[in-house]
N, C-alpha and C positions, 0 to 999 in steps of 0.2 A: 222107703221114701229116700230120695237122693239128699245127701248132706252137703255136697260140694257144688252147688249150682249158682252161686253168686259170683258177680265180678270181683276181681282181685283189685283192691284199691290200696293195699298196704305197700306196694312197691317191691317186696321181696318176692323172687321167683317162687312160684309153686312147684315148678319142675322144669325139665328140659326135654325137648322132643328131638330126637336125632334122626334125621332123614338123609337119604342119599342125594347130596347136592349135585351130582353129576348125572342124575336120571331125570329126564324130561317128565315122565309119568309121576314121579315122586315130587317134583317141583310144582307140577300141576295140582296135586293133592294138598301141598303146603299152601298154594294160592287159595284153593277152595275152602280150606278148613282153618287157615292161619289165623285170622281175626277172631273167630269163634273161641279158640283155645288161648290166644294171647290175652283176650279180655279176662280170662280165668287165671292169669299170671303165669302162663306157660311160655317159655322161650324156645324157638325153633333154632336148632344148629345143625349144620351139615354133618354127616358122619365123618367127613374128611377134616373136620376141625382137629388140629394137632392136640394130641393127648386124649381124644375121646375114648378109645378103646381102653386105655389105662384107667380113666376116670370111672368107666363102666365095670372095670374088672372083667373083661371078657377077652377071648382070643380074637386074633385077626379075622379068622373065618367066621366066628360068631358075630362079630361087629359088622361085617360086610353082608350078612345073610338077610337081615331084615331091620326095619326101624326099631328104635329103642326109646323108652320113656324112662327118665330118672326123676323121681318125685323128690321134693326137698326134704322129706324125712328119710330118705335114703333108699326106699324100695326101687328096684330096677325091673322093668318089664319090657318084653319085646313082642313084635308081631301082633297077632290078634289080641293077646292079653293086654298089650299097650293100648290098642284101639278101644277095647272094651273099658279099661280105666278112663280113657279120655272121654269117651261118650257118657259115661256116668257122672261127668262134671257138668253137663248141659242138660237142663231139665227136659228138653224135647227129644234128645238123643238117648236119655237114660234108659228107656225101655229096651232099646237096641243094644246097648251096653250090657244090660243084665242078661239078654238073650244070648249074646256072644260068649258070656262067661258060663252059661248053663251047660250042664251035663248033656253029652250026646252032641249038642249044636256046637260047642267048643271045638271038639275034635275035628268035625267037618269044616268048620271055618278055619282052622288052623291048616288043613290040607290045602283049601282054596288060597289062603293067604300065602302059604309058601310057594305055590305055583306062580301066584302073581309076582312075588318077590323074586324068584328065580328068573322070571321072564320080563321083569320091569323095564329093562333097556329096550325091548322090542315094543312094548305097549306104549311108549312115549313118542312113537313115530320114527325114531331112528334106531335101528337095531345095532347095538354095540355090546355084545355079550362077552367079548374076549377076556375082560378082566374079572368076570364073575366065576367064583369057585362052585361048580355044579357037583356037590358030593352026593 
């Protein structure tokens, strides 16, 4: 049973969602999901926020590769694992969050997520991939 499905009324952030603020696709996802997670105390910040990579304790390449979630208690997750944790905070998304974390499905979801993340500049309608490191 989900334990974190209530709205945050305490005022202290429950965590920070770092997304690519220069990406149209990422911005559209932030628009689509923003209020759902904001009501649960999460704050959206662009990956381009000064000091974000240092705050997360990741390399520049890791920081640019996918979205990140930093929870107030200090846990840091990225990509599909971040989305899984976010979805488990919402009662009606909780089953999908559990599925994304499940054995077998998590690996396939990570492959799909990484493809989307690498191609995100093209998915938003304007292909601008010159600054993305395709390792």
